[in-house]
Biopython code that builds the backbone (N, CA, C, O; Angstrom):
import numpy as np
from Bio.PDB.StructureBuilder import StructureBuilder

atoms = [
    (1, "MET", "N", (0.813, -1.200, 0.000)),
    (1, "MET", "CA", (0.000, 0.000, 0.000)),
    (1, "MET", "C", (0.854, 1.261, 0.000)),
    (1, "MET", "O", (0.309, 2.358, 0.121)),
    (2, "GLY", "N", (2.132, 1.148, -0.128)),
    (2, "GLY", "CA", (3.026, 2.276, -0.025)),
    (2, "GLY", "C", (2.627, 3.511, -0.796)),
    (2, "GLY", "O", (2.747, 4.618, -0.272)),
    (3, "GLY", "N", (2.147, 3.363, -2.046)),
    (3, "GLY", "CA", (1.788, 4.512, -2.851)),
    (3, "GLY", "C", (0.298, 4.752, -2.918)),
    (3, "GLY", "O", (-0.165, 5.475, -3.799)),
    (4, "TYR", "N", (-0.454, 4.178, -2.026)),
    (4, "TYR", "CA", (-1.908, 4.305, -2.071)),
    (4, "TYR", "C", (-2.328, 5.756, -1.866)),
    (4, "TYR", "O", (-1.799, 6.456, -1.003)),
    (5, "ARG", "N", (-3.291, 6.192, -2.678)),
    (5, "ARG", "CA", (-3.766, 7.576, -2.597)),
    (5, "ARG", "C", (-5.276, 7.606, -2.390)),
    (5, "ARG", "O", (-6.025, 6.982, -3.143)),
    (6, "TRP", "N", (-5.715, 8.328, -1.377)),
    (6, "TRP", "CA", (-7.138, 8.510, -1.113)),
    (6, "TRP", "C", (-7.672, 9.597, -2.030)),
    (6, "TRP", "O", (-7.054, 10.654, -2.161)),
    (7, "VAL", "N", (-8.817, 9.353, -2.669)),
    (7, "VAL", "CA", (-9.386, 10.294, -3.630)),
    (7, "VAL", "C", (-10.727, 10.855, -3.145)),
    (7, "VAL", "O", (-10.954, 12.063, -3.219)),
    (8, "ARG", "N", (-11.599, 10.003, -2.659)),
    (8, "ARG", "CA", (-12.968, 10.391, -2.295)),
    (8, "ARG", "C", (-13.017, 11.196, -0.989)),
    (8, "ARG", "O", (-13.875, 12.064, -0.825)),
    (9, "PHE", "N", (-12.108, 10.910, -0.074)),
    (9, "PHE", "CA", (-12.127, 11.546, 1.232)),
    (9, "PHE", "C", (-10.954, 12.503, 1.384)),
    (9, "PHE", "O", (-9.813, 12.153, 1.082)),
    (10, "GLY", "N", (-11.239, 13.702, 1.851)),
    (10, "GLY", "CA", (-10.177, 14.673, 2.117)),
    (10, "GLY", "C", (-9.385, 14.281, 3.346)),
    (10, "GLY", "O", (-9.838, 13.442, 4.125)),
    (11, "PRO", "N", (-8.221, 14.861, 3.541)),
    (11, "PRO", "CA", (-7.350, 14.493, 4.654)),
    (11, "PRO", "C", (-7.913, 14.844, 6.032)),
    (11, "PRO", "O", (-7.425, 14.335, 7.040)),
    (12, "ASP", "N", (-8.920, 15.696, 6.091)),
    (12, "ASP", "CA", (-9.512, 16.070, 7.374)),
    (12, "ASP", "C", (-10.736, 15.230, 7.732)),
    (12, "ASP", "O", (-11.271, 15.349, 8.834)),
    (13, "THR", "N", (-11.180, 14.382, 6.804)),
    (13, "THR", "CA", (-12.354, 13.551, 7.058)),
    (13, "THR", "C", (-12.099, 12.640, 8.249)),
    (13, "THR", "O", (-10.999, 12.111, 8.413)),
    (14, "LEU", "N", (-13.108, 12.463, 9.069)),
    (14, "LEU", "CA", (-13.031, 11.528, 10.181)),
    (14, "LEU", "C", (-13.804, 10.284, 9.766)),
    (14, "LEU", "O", (-15.020, 10.341, 9.581)),
    (15, "LEU", "N", (-13.109, 9.164, 9.619)),
    (15, "LEU", "CA", (-13.718, 7.895, 9.238)),
    (15, "LEU", "C", (-14.040, 7.112, 10.506)),
    (15, "LEU", "O", (-13.273, 7.145, 11.468)),
    (16, "ILE", "N", (-15.172, 6.408, 10.511)),
    (16, "ILE", "CA", (-15.579, 5.663, 11.702)),
    (16, "ILE", "C", (-15.860, 4.217, 11.313)),
    (16, "ILE", "O", (-16.771, 3.940, 10.532)),
    (17, "SER", "N", (-15.078, 3.308, 11.861)),
    (17, "SER", "CA", (-15.184, 1.886, 11.523)),
    (17, "SER", "C", (-16.381, 1.233, 12.191)),
    (17, "SER", "O", (-17.047, 1.835, 13.033)),
    (18, "SER", "N", (-16.642, -0.011, 11.802)),
    (18, "SER", "CA", (-17.736, -0.774, 12.416)),
    (18, "SER", "C", (-17.432, -1.104, 13.878)),
    (18, "SER", "O", (-18.325, -1.511, 14.622)),
    (19, "ARG", "N", (-16.182, -0.931, 14.286)),
    (19, "ARG", "CA", (-15.800, -1.126, 15.694)),
    (19, "ARG", "C", (-15.847, 0.193, 16.469)),
    (19, "ARG", "O", (-15.409, 0.270, 17.617)),
    (20, "ASN", "N", (-16.395, 1.242, 15.811)),
    (20, "ASN", "CA", (-16.552, 2.578, 16.411)),
    (20, "ASN", "C", (-15.223, 3.229, 16.770)),
    (20, "ASN", "O", (-15.084, 3.887, 17.801)),
    (21, "ILE", "N", (-14.254, 3.025, 15.888)),
    (21, "ILE", "CA", (-12.931, 3.630, 16.054)),
    (21, "ILE", "C", (-12.737, 4.670, 14.954)),
    (21, "ILE", "O", (-13.006, 4.401, 13.783)),
    (22, "ALA", "N", (-12.271, 5.852, 15.335)),
    (22, "ALA", "CA", (-12.027, 6.944, 14.393)),
    (22, "ALA", "C", (-10.685, 6.748, 13.690)),
    (22, "ALA", "O", (-9.691, 6.362, 14.305)),
    (23, "HIS", "N", (-10.685, 7.021, 12.398)),
    (23, "HIS", "CA", (-9.482, 6.946, 11.565)),
    (23, "HIS", "C", (-9.399, 8.213, 10.721)),
    (23, "HIS", "O", (-10.387, 8.930, 10.565)),
    (24, "VAL", "N", (-8.222, 8.480, 10.181)),
    (24, "VAL", "CA", (-7.999, 9.595, 9.270)),
    (24, "VAL", "C", (-7.476, 9.012, 7.962)),
    (24, "VAL", "O", (-6.543, 8.210, 7.983)),
    (25, "PRO", "N", (-8.055, 9.397, 6.819)),
    (25, "PRO", "CA", (-7.614, 8.840, 5.536)),
    (25, "PRO", "C", (-6.101, 8.971, 5.336)),
    (25, "PRO", "O", (-5.538, 10.060, 5.449)),
    (26, "GLY", "N", (-5.466, 7.853, 5.041)),
    (26, "GLY", "CA", (-4.045, 7.846, 4.755)),
    (26, "GLY", "C", (-3.129, 7.839, 5.968)),
    (26, "GLY", "O", (-1.915, 7.710, 5.809)),
    (27, "ALA", "N", (-3.666, 7.973, 7.173)),
    (27, "ALA", "CA", (-2.813, 8.006, 8.366)),
    (27, "ALA", "C", (-2.448, 6.611, 8.859)),
    (27, "ALA", "O", (-1.485, 6.451, 9.608)),
    (28, "CYS", "N", (-3.209, 5.603, 8.444)),
    (28, "CYS", "CA", (-2.863, 4.219, 8.768)),
    (28, "CYS", "C", (-3.058, 3.380, 7.513)),
    (28, "CYS", "O", (-3.730, 3.796, 6.569)),
    (29, "THR", "N", (-2.474, 2.221, 7.519)),
    (29, "THR", "CA", (-2.482, 1.418, 6.287)),
    (29, "THR", "C", (-3.319, 0.152, 6.396)),
    (29, "THR", "O", (-3.178, -0.740, 5.559)),
    (30, "HIS", "N", (-4.184, 0.044, 7.398)),
    (30, "HIS", "CA", (-4.942, -1.192, 7.528)),
    (30, "HIS", "C", (-6.340, -1.125, 6.917)),
    (30, "HIS", "O", (-7.172, -1.991, 7.188)),
    (31, "MET", "N", (-6.612, -0.097, 6.089)),
    (31, "MET", "CA", (-7.839, -0.076, 5.310)),
    (31, "MET", "C", (-7.628, 0.800, 4.078)),
    (31, "MET", "O", (-6.726, 1.637, 4.033)),
    (32, "THR", "N", (-8.484, 0.584, 3.086)),
    (32, "THR", "CA", (-8.409, 1.367, 1.859)),
    (32, "THR", "C", (-9.717, 2.123, 1.673)),
    (32, "THR", "O", (-10.715, 1.838, 2.334)),
    (33, "GLU", "N", (-9.694, 3.071, 0.783)),
    (33, "GLU", "CA", (-10.890, 3.838, 0.472)),
    (33, "GLU", "C", (-12.006, 2.932, -0.052)),
    (33, "GLU", "O", (-13.178, 3.138, 0.262)),
    (34, "GLU", "N", (-11.639, 1.942, -0.840)),
    (34, "GLU", "CA", (-12.635, 1.015, -1.375)),
    (34, "GLU", "C", (-13.336, 0.254, -0.254)),
    (34, "GLU", "O", (-14.544, 0.029, -0.316)),
    (35, "GLN", "N", (-12.581, -0.142, 0.769)),
    (35, "GLN", "CA", (-13.180, -0.833, 1.911)),
    (35, "GLN", "C", (-14.127, 0.095, 2.675)),
    (35, "GLN", "O", (-15.200, -0.329, 3.104)),
    (36, "VAL", "N", (-13.739, 1.335, 2.840)),
    (36, "VAL", "CA", (-14.571, 2.298, 3.554)),
    (36, "VAL", "C", (-15.868, 2.557, 2.779)),
    (36, "VAL", "O", (-16.938, 2.662, 3.377)),
    (37, "LEU", "N", (-15.774, 2.657, 1.465)),
    (37, "LEU", "CA", (-16.944, 2.960, 0.642)),
    (37, "LEU", "C", (-17.884, 1.777, 0.441)),
    (37, "LEU", "O", (-19.037, 1.980, 0.061)),
    (38, "ASP", "N", (-17.436, 0.560, 0.682)),
    (38, "ASP", "CA", (-18.278, -0.626, 0.514)),
    (38, "ASP", "C", (-19.322, -0.658, 1.638)),
    (38, "ASP", "O", (-18.963, -0.812, 2.806)),
    (39, "PRO", "N", (-20.612, -0.513, 1.297)),
    (39, "PRO", "CA", (-21.653, -0.472, 2.329)),
    (39, "PRO", "C", (-21.691, -1.725, 3.210)),
    (39, "PRO", "O", (-22.136, -1.659, 4.356)),
    (40, "GLU", "N", (-21.238, -2.841, 2.696)),
    (40, "GLU", "CA", (-21.234, -4.076, 3.487)),
    (40, "GLU", "C", (-20.248, -4.019, 4.658)),
    (40, "GLU", "O", (-20.365, -4.798, 5.604)),
    (41, "ASN", "N", (-19.289, -3.109, 4.596)),
    (41, "ASN", "CA", (-18.302, -2.984, 5.677)),
    (41, "ASN", "C", (-18.762, -2.048, 6.785)),
    (41, "ASN", "O", (-18.147, -2.014, 7.852)),
    (42, "GLY", "N", (-19.824, -1.290, 6.559)),
    (42, "GLY", "CA", (-20.433, -0.489, 7.613)),
    (42, "GLY", "C", (-19.660, 0.711, 8.125)),
    (42, "GLY", "O", (-19.757, 1.042, 9.306)),
    (43, "TRP", "N", (-18.900, 1.366, 7.271)),
    (43, "TRP", "CA", (-18.165, 2.561, 7.709)),
    (43, "TRP", "C", (-19.065, 3.793, 7.646)),
    (43, "TRP", "O", (-19.923, 3.912, 6.772)),
    (44, "GLY", "N", (-18.852, 4.694, 8.582)),
    (44, "GLY", "CA", (-19.472, 6.008, 8.537)),
    (44, "GLY", "C", (-18.360, 7.042, 8.510)),
    (44, "GLY", "O", (-17.193, 6.712, 8.723)),
    (45, "TRP", "N", (-18.717, 8.289, 8.250)),
    (45, "TRP", "CA", (-17.689, 9.327, 8.220)),
    (45, "TRP", "C", (-18.293, 10.703, 8.448)),
    (45, "TRP", "O", (-19.497, 10.919, 8.312)),
    (46, "ILE", "N", (-17.411, 11.616, 8.796)),
    (46, "ILE", "CA", (-17.746, 13.025, 8.963)),
    (46, "ILE", "C", (-16.824, 13.774, 8.001)),
    (46, "ILE", "O", (-15.628, 13.893, 8.266)),
    (47, "PRO", "N", (-17.364, 14.281, 6.888)),
    (47, "PRO", "CA", (-16.501, 14.872, 5.863)),
    (47, "PRO", "C", (-15.842, 16.191, 6.253)),
    (47, "PRO", "O", (-14.735, 16.474, 5.795)),
    (48, "ASP", "N", (-16.474, 16.984, 7.061)),
    (48, "ASP", "CA", (-15.938, 18.292, 7.438)),
    (48, "ASP", "C", (-16.021, 18.488, 8.943)),
    (48, "ASP", "O", (-16.763, 19.353, 9.408)),
    (49, "PRO", "N", (-15.278, 17.707, 9.711)),
    (49, "PRO", "CA", (-15.390, 17.824, 11.170)),
    (49, "PRO", "C", (-14.761, 19.112, 11.695)),
    (49, "PRO", "O", (-13.924, 19.727, 11.035)),
    (50, "HIS", "N", (-15.171, 19.495, 12.861)),
    (50, "HIS", "CA", (-14.525, 20.612, 13.550)),
    (50, "HIS", "C", (-13.042, 20.256, 13.677)),
    (50, "HIS", "O", (-12.718, 19.101, 13.955)),
    (51, "PRO", "N", (-12.145, 21.205, 13.484)),
    (51, "PRO", "CA", (-10.700, 20.903, 13.521)),
    (51, "PRO", "C", (-10.218, 20.196, 14.787)),
    (51, "PRO", "O", (-9.250, 19.438, 14.726)),
    (52, "ALA", "N", (-10.851, 20.418, 15.908)),
    (52, "ALA", "CA", (-10.401, 19.813, 17.165)),
    (52, "ALA", "C", (-11.098, 18.481, 17.469)),
    (52, "ALA", "O", (-10.821, 17.865, 18.499)),
    (53, "LEU", "N", (-11.991, 18.034, 16.592)),
    (53, "LEU", "CA", (-12.760, 16.829, 16.891)),
    (53, "LEU", "C", (-11.873, 15.603, 17.082)),
    (53, "LEU", "O", (-12.098, 14.826, 18.010)),
    (54, "TRP", "N", (-10.886, 15.415, 16.238)),
    (54, "TRP", "CA", (-10.002, 14.248, 16.359)),
    (54, "TRP", "C", (-9.429, 14.150, 17.773)),
    (54, "TRP", "O", (-9.409, 13.071, 18.365)),
    (55, "ASP", "N", (-8.968, 15.263, 18.305)),
    (55, "ASP", "CA", (-8.351, 15.269, 19.633)),
    (55, "ASP", "C", (-9.351, 14.982, 20.751)),
    (55, "ASP", "O", (-8.962, 14.513, 21.821)),
    (56, "ARG", "N", (-10.620, 15.254, 20.517)),
    (56, "ARG", "CA", (-11.638, 15.065, 21.558)),
    (56, "ARG", "C", (-12.281, 13.687, 21.544)),
    (56, "ARG", "O", (-12.882, 13.288, 22.542)),
    (57, "VAL", "N", (-12.173, 12.945, 20.442)),
    (57, "VAL", "CA", (-12.873, 11.662, 20.337)),
    (57, "VAL", "C", (-12.489, 10.735, 21.491)),
    (57, "VAL", "O", (-11.313, 10.452, 21.719)),
    (58, "SER", "N", (-13.514, 10.273, 22.211)),
    (58, "SER", "CA", (-13.325, 9.349, 23.332)),
    (58, "SER", "C", (-14.699, 8.822, 23.722)),
    (58, "SER", "O", (-15.711, 9.230, 23.151)),
    (59, "ALA", "N", (-14.733, 7.928, 24.678)),
    (59, "ALA", "CA", (-16.020, 7.429, 25.174)),
    (59, "ALA", "C", (-16.834, 8.574, 25.778)),
    (59, "ALA", "O", (-18.062, 8.574, 25.700)),
    (60, "GLU", "N", (-16.151, 9.544, 26.378)),
    (60, "GLU", "CA", (-16.831, 10.688, 26.976)),
    (60, "GLU", "C", (-17.268, 11.722, 25.944)),
    (60, "GLU", "O", (-18.208, 12.480, 26.184)),
    (61, "HIS", "N", (-16.596, 11.756, 24.805)),
    (61, "HIS", "CA", (-16.900, 12.705, 23.729)),
    (61, "HIS", "C", (-16.982, 11.958, 22.387)),
    (61, "HIS", "O", (-16.115, 12.132, 21.531)),
    (62, "PRO", "N", (-18.018, 11.131, 22.203)),
    (62, "PRO", "CA", (-18.150, 10.368, 20.959)),
    (62, "PRO", "C", (-18.482, 11.272, 19.773)),
    (62, "PRO", "O", (-19.037, 12.357, 19.942)),
    (63, "ALA", "N", (-18.137, 10.812, 18.580)),
    (63, "ALA", "CA", (-18.407, 11.559, 17.345)),
    (63, "ALA", "C", (-19.332, 10.728, 16.461)),
    (63, "ALA", "O", (-18.991, 9.608, 16.081)),
    (64, "GLN", "N", (-20.495, 11.272, 16.136)),
    (64, "GLN", "CA", (-21.513, 10.595, 15.339)),
    (64, "GLN", "C", (-21.253, 10.799, 13.849)),
    (64, "GLN", "O", (-21.044, 11.926, 13.400)),
    (65, "ALA", "N", (-21.266, 9.710, 13.085)),
    (65, "ALA", "CA", (-21.107, 9.800, 11.626)),
    (65, "ALA", "C", (-22.263, 10.591, 11.035)),
    (65, "ALA", "O", (-23.403, 10.464, 11.481)),
    (66, "THR", "N", (-21.969, 11.401, 10.038)),
    (66, "THR", "CA", (-22.998, 12.182, 9.350)),
    (66, "THR", "C", (-23.256, 11.667, 7.945)),
    (66, "THR", "O", (-24.236, 12.054, 7.309)),
    (67, "GLU", "N", (-22.376, 10.789, 7.457)),
    (67, "GLU", "CA", (-22.542, 10.196, 6.135)),
    (67, "GLU", "C", (-22.126, 8.731, 6.188)),
    (67, "GLU", "O", (-21.542, 8.280, 7.173)),
    (68, "GLY", "N", (-22.432, 7.986, 5.116)),
    (68, "GLY", "CA", (-22.164, 6.556, 5.121)),
    (68, "GLY", "C", (-23.113, 5.890, 6.088)),
    (68, "GLY", "O", (-24.309, 6.181, 6.079)),
    (69, "ASP", "N", (-22.602, 4.995, 6.927)),
    (69, "ASP", "CA", (-23.425, 4.364, 7.958)),
    (69, "ASP", "C", (-23.509, 5.336, 9.137)),
    (69, "ASP", "O", (-22.612, 5.391, 9.979)),
    (70, "THR", "N", (-24.592, 6.093, 9.179)),
    (70, "THR", "CA", (-24.723, 7.146, 10.191)),
    (70, "THR", "C", (-25.024, 6.616, 11.593)),
    (70, "THR", "O", (-25.160, 7.396, 12.536)),
    (71, "SER", "N", (-25.126, 5.288, 11.733)),
    (71, "SER", "CA", (-25.281, 4.717, 13.075)),
    (71, "SER", "C", (-23.931, 4.606, 13.782)),
    (71, "SER", "O", (-23.884, 4.332, 14.981)),
    (72, "ARG", "N", (-22.843, 4.814, 13.059)),
    (72, "ARG", "CA", (-21.508, 4.694, 13.641)),
    (72, "ARG", "C", (-21.187, 5.881, 14.541)),
    (72, "ARG", "O", (-21.468, 7.032, 14.205)),
    (73, "VAL", "N", (-20.598, 5.578, 15.679)),
    (73, "VAL", "CA", (-20.208, 6.595, 16.655)),
    (73, "VAL", "C", (-18.776, 6.280, 17.100)),
    (73, "VAL", "O", (-18.522, 5.241, 17.711)),
    (74, "ALA", "N", (-17.856, 7.175, 16.791)),
    (74, "ALA", "CA", (-16.459, 6.966, 17.201)),
    (74, "ALA", "C", (-16.332, 7.217, 18.689)),
    (74, "ALA", "O", (-16.702, 8.278, 19.190)),
    (75, "LYS", "N", (-15.797, 6.213, 19.397)),
    (75, "LYS", "CA", (-15.593, 6.320, 20.840)),
    (75, "LYS", "C", (-14.126, 6.206, 21.217)),
    (75, "LYS", "O", (-13.763, 6.316, 22.388)),
    (76, "ALA", "N", (-13.282, 5.982, 20.207)),
    (76, "ALA", "CA", (-11.836, 5.863, 20.415)),
    (76, "ALA", "C", (-11.142, 6.249, 19.116)),
    (76, "ALA", "O", (-11.754, 6.242, 18.048)),
    (77, "ARG", "N", (-9.862, 6.585, 19.215)),
    (77, "ARG", "CA", (-9.068, 6.920, 18.036)),
    (77, "ARG", "C", (-8.138, 5.764, 17.689)),
    (77, "ARG", "O", (-7.622, 5.084, 18.576)),
    (78, "CYS", "N", (-7.930, 5.550, 16.408)),
    (78, "CYS", "CA", (-6.987, 4.532, 15.937)),
    (78, "CYS", "C", (-5.585, 4.903, 16.431)),
    (78, "CYS", "O", (-5.119, 6.022, 16.219)),
    (79, "GLU", "N", (-4.926, 3.953, 17.087)),
    (79, "GLU", "CA", (-3.582, 4.215, 17.608)),
    (79, "GLU", "C", (-2.563, 4.453, 16.493)),
    (79, "GLU", "O", (-1.654, 5.270, 16.643)),
    (80, "SER", "N", (-2.715, 3.735, 15.367)),
    (80, "SER", "CA", (-1.798, 3.943, 14.229)),
    (80, "SER", "C", (-1.975, 5.325, 13.642)),
    (80, "SER", "O", (-0.990, 5.999, 13.339)),
    (81, "CYS", "N", (-3.219, 5.763, 13.474)),
    (81, "CYS", "CA", (-3.471, 7.117, 12.963)),
    (81, "CYS", "C", (-2.905, 8.170, 13.910)),
    (81, "CYS", "O", (-2.263, 9.128, 13.481)),
    (82, "ALA", "N", (-3.154, 7.976, 15.212)),
    (82, "ALA", "CA", (-2.678, 8.938, 16.209)),
    (82, "ALA", "C", (-1.145, 9.044, 16.168)),
    (82, "ALA", "O", (-0.593, 10.141, 16.257)),
    (83, "ALA", "N", (-0.471, 7.909, 16.034)),
    (83, "ALA", "CA", (0.997, 7.931, 15.982)),
    (83, "ALA", "C", (1.491, 8.656, 14.733)),
    (83, "ALA", "O", (2.443, 9.433, 14.799)),
    (84, "THR", "N", (0.850, 8.403, 13.603)),
    (84, "THR", "CA", (1.238, 9.060, 12.357)),
    (84, "THR", "C", (1.014, 10.563, 12.457)),
    (84, "THR", "O", (1.877, 11.347, 12.060)),
    (85, "LEU", "N", (-0.122, 10.964, 12.977)),
    (85, "LEU", "CA", (-0.454, 12.387, 13.071)),
    (85, "LEU", "C", (0.428, 13.116, 14.065)),
    (85, "LEU", "O", (0.656, 14.318, 13.923)),
    (86, "ALA", "N", (0.930, 12.407, 15.076)),
    (86, "ALA", "CA", (1.787, 13.024, 16.094)),
    (86, "ALA", "C", (3.215, 13.235, 15.605)),
    (86, "ALA", "O", (3.957, 14.051, 16.153)),
    (87, "SER", "N", (3.589, 12.489, 14.568)),
    (87, "SER", "CA", (4.985, 12.594, 14.103)),
    (87, "SER", "C", (5.189, 13.684, 13.089)),
    (87, "SER", "O", (6.307, 13.883, 12.614)),
]
sb = StructureBuilder()
sb.init_structure("model")
sb.init_model(0)
sb.init_chain("A")
sb.init_seg("    ")
for serial, (resi, resn, name, xyz) in enumerate(atoms, 1):
    if name == "N":
        sb.init_residue(resn, " ", resi, " ")
    sb.init_atom(name, np.array(xyz, "f"), 0.0, 1.0, " ", f" {name:<3s}", serial, name[0])
structure = sb.get_structure()
């Protein structure tokens, strides 16, 4: 996946997995845009989140998906994404 490029989602989009974990496009390599867009995988997303939302996502401050599977609620942040964004 070294040269993988996200097209549909901007770099600020907050992706929410079926495990209710928040991800950032391109910040981790364990999913692709095609997987996120496949309705059978149950991803939701927030295309234009508040700039500080990523830092606030937690069980105490969940983030509700506004597109895709809107039943998804991020209650934790992906550790791989967080490490990439911190570096």
